[in-house]
C-alpha positions as a printed Julia matrix, in Angstrom:
103×3 Matrix{Float64}:
 103.64  141.06   75.81
 102.1   140.34   79.29
 103.88  138.42   82.07
 101.89  137.33   84.6
 103.42  138.09   88.24
 104.27  135.18   90.28
 102.72  135.69   93.65
 100.57  133.46   95.82
  97.67  135.71   94.47
  97.9   134.26   90.99
  98.98  130.99   91.99
  97.03  127.8    92.24
  96.46  126.38   95.57
  98.7   123.43   94.91
 101.44  125.78   93.36
 101.19  128.05   96.63
 101.13  125.01   99.32
 104.29  123.26   97.13
 105.96  126.66   97.2
 105.69  127.23  100.87
 106.56  123.65  101.97
 110.36  122.7   102.56
 112.12  119.42  102.49
 113.68  117.73  105.37
 117.4   117.73  104.67
 119.67  114.71  105.34
 120.82  114.48  108.78
 123.98  112.99  109.18
 124.42  113.2   113.29
 122.35  112.88  116.27
 123.3   116.56  117.08
 121.9   117.62  113.33
 118.68  115.66  113.87
 118.15  117.19  117.5
 118.71  120.66  116.11
 116.16  120.05  113.25
 113.67  118.76  115.69
 113.61  121.57  118.09
 112.32  123.95  115.36
 108.72  124.65  113.87
 108.11  121.85  111.58
 104.55  122.74  110.57
 105.68  123.83  107.11
 107.37  120.72  106.08
 106.32  118.82  103.0
 105.33  115.14  104.46
 104.67  113.72  100.99
 108.42  112.99  101.32
 108.11  110.67  103.98
 107.98  106.81  103.8
 106.91  104.26  105.87
 109.81  102.83  107.85
 109.91   99.16  108.67
 111.23   97.83  111.94
 112.84   94.36  112.73
 111.37   93.05  116.41
 111.81   89.55  116.05
 115.17   88.01  116.93
 117.18   86.28  114.16
 118.39   83.47  115.73
 118.71   81.0   112.58
 121.3    81.52  109.68
 121.45   80.53  105.91
 124.21   79.75  103.3
 123.51   79.82   99.84
 125.57   80.25   96.68
 124.26   82.54   93.93
 125.46   83.87   90.69
 127.85   87.3    90.99
 125.29   88.87   88.93
 122.46   88.01   90.91
 124.22   89.4    93.8
 125.64   92.49   92.58
 122.25   93.17   91.61
 121.03   92.48   95.12
 123.58   94.88   96.48
 122.73   97.73   94.1
 119.24   97.7    95.09
 119.81   97.62   98.61
 122.28  100.56   98.11
 119.81  102.73   96.54
 117.09  102.12   99.35
 120.17  102.72  102.07
 119.76   99.46  103.7
 122.48   96.24  103.81
 122.15   93.87  101.06
 121.36   91.15  103.76
 118.4    93.17  104.97
 117.3    93.19  101.64
 117.2    89.53  101.09
 115.31   88.95  104.22
 112.86   91.64  103.37
 112.2    90.06   99.88
 111.74   86.91  101.6
 109.41   88.16  104.01
 107.28   89.73  101.26
 107.38   86.6    99.26
 106.05   84.35  102.49
 103.56   86.82  103.49
 101.46   86.82  100.04
  98.81   84.32  100.06
  99.36   80.92   98.17
  98.14   80.12   94.83
């Protein structure tokens, strides 16, 4: 039985690249982030990054609405998965819908 050695010589290019790339750790403090940024970042796997949205517009108006509890719970779960407050998630949903072309 022949066992193929696992070395860069026998690996496909994508396998080599992915084996050499490292993931960004979860940084919980500013100090951890500063220490992480002080090192060589050229071997990071940039495919893990996602665009981040920024809110520049001042929020001067409020709305108050009643929704069924299961709907609010589902919104909170989705927002939690994305790591954002549920109110921001609701605002993003409204902004996305408003920015779509009207039919």
